[in-house]
C-alpha positions in Angstrom: -0.1 0.0 -0.2 1.4 3.2 -1.4 0.8 6.0 1.9 2.2 10.1 0.5 2.1 12.3 2.8 1.9 16.3 2.4 1.7 19.6 4.9 -1.5 21.8 4.6 -1.5 25.0 6.6 1.0 23.2 9.1 -0.9 20.0 9.3 0.4 16.8 7.8 -2.1 14.5 5.9 -2.3 11.1 4.6 -3.0 10.8 1.0 -4.6 7.3 0.0 -5.5 5.6 -2.9 -9.4 4.6 -3.2 -8.8 0.9 -3.2 -6.2 1.2 -0.3 -9.1 3.3 1.6 -11.5 0.5 0.9 -9.0 -2.1 2.3 -8.4 0.0 5.3 -12.1 0.4 6.0 -13.1 -3.2 5.3 -10.0 -4.0 8.0 -11.4 -1.9 10.6 -14.7 -3.3 10.1 -16.8 0.0 8.9 -18.1 -2.7 5.9 -20.9 -4.7 7.0 -19.9 -7.9 8.2 -21.1 -11.4 6.4 -23.5 -13.4 8.6 -22.0 -15.8 10.9 -21.8 -19.4 9.7 -23.1 -22.3 11.3 -21.4 -25.5 12.7 -22.1 -26.6 8.9 -20.3 -23.3 7.4 -23.5 -22.6 6.0 -24.8 -19.0 6.1 -28.1 -17.5 5.8 -28.6 -16.7 1.9 -30.1 -13.7 1.9 -28.3 -11.7 5.0 -25.3 -13.2 3.0 -26.7 -11.4 -0.1 -27.5 -8.1 1.5 -24.1 -7.8 3.1 -22.6 -8.6 0.3 -24.1 -6.2 -1.9 -23.6 -3.5 0.4 -19.7 -4.3 1.0 -19.4 -4.3 -2.9 -21.8 -0.9 -3.3 -19.5 0.8 -0.7 -16.3 -0.1 -2.7 -17.4 0.9 -6.0 -19.0 4.1 -5.1 -15.5 4.8 -3.1 -13.5 4.4 -6.2 -16.1 6.5 -8.3 -15.0 9.1 -5.8 -19.0 9.8 -5.2 -20.5 10.6 -1.9 -24.2 8.6 -1.0 -25.8 11.7 -2.0 -23.8 12.2 -5.5 -24.5 8.2 -6.0 -28.4 8.6 -4.9 -28.8 11.6 -7.2 -27.2 10.3 -10.3 -29.1 6.9 -9.7 -32.3 8.5 -9.2 -33.3 6.9 -6.0 -33.8 8.6 -2.5 -30.2 9.1 -0.2 -32.3 7.0 2.4 -32.0 3.6 -0.2 -28.2 3.9 -0.3 -28.1 4.6 3.0 -30.2 1.4 3.9 -28.2 -0.6 0.9 -25.0 0.2 2.5 -25.8 -0.7 5.8 -26.6 -4.0 5.0 -30.2 -4.4 6.3 -32.2 -4.0 3.0 -32.3 -6.0 -0.2 -32.6 -3.9 -3.4 -35.4 -4.2 -6.4 -34.1 -5.3 -9.2 -34.6 -2.0 -10.8 -32.5 -0.5 -8.1 -29.8 -2.3 -8.6 -29.6 -1.6 -12.0 -29.6 2.0 -11.7 -27.3 2.0 -9.1 -24.6 -0.1 -11.4 -25.6 2.4 -14.3 -24.4 5.3 -12.1 -21.5 3.9 -10.8 -20.3 2.7 -14.1 -21.0 6.1 -15.9 -19.0 7.6 -13.2 -16.0 5.8 -13.2 -15.6 6.0 -17.1 
């Protein structure tokens, strides 16, 4: 991981790539955690899907350099929808996923 520092107004700042930032967020436990496995290693499929979607959404949004508000506006969905999805507590509709995916793809281009 490459870390650069710079001084602005007498304050030492750290500059990270989006990928490094996402990696640190995951290690810090900021991303929604995956549901625990049972004694056989199986996980609740719906809870796993919600958490996996949330983790991917957060990662892609950060890499695109968008805030939650920016993404919501570009995708034509409510900010609350993006917040709930990133929290891993909401199962999105197919239409919502399509809109968000299109917005993220366009932002990355």
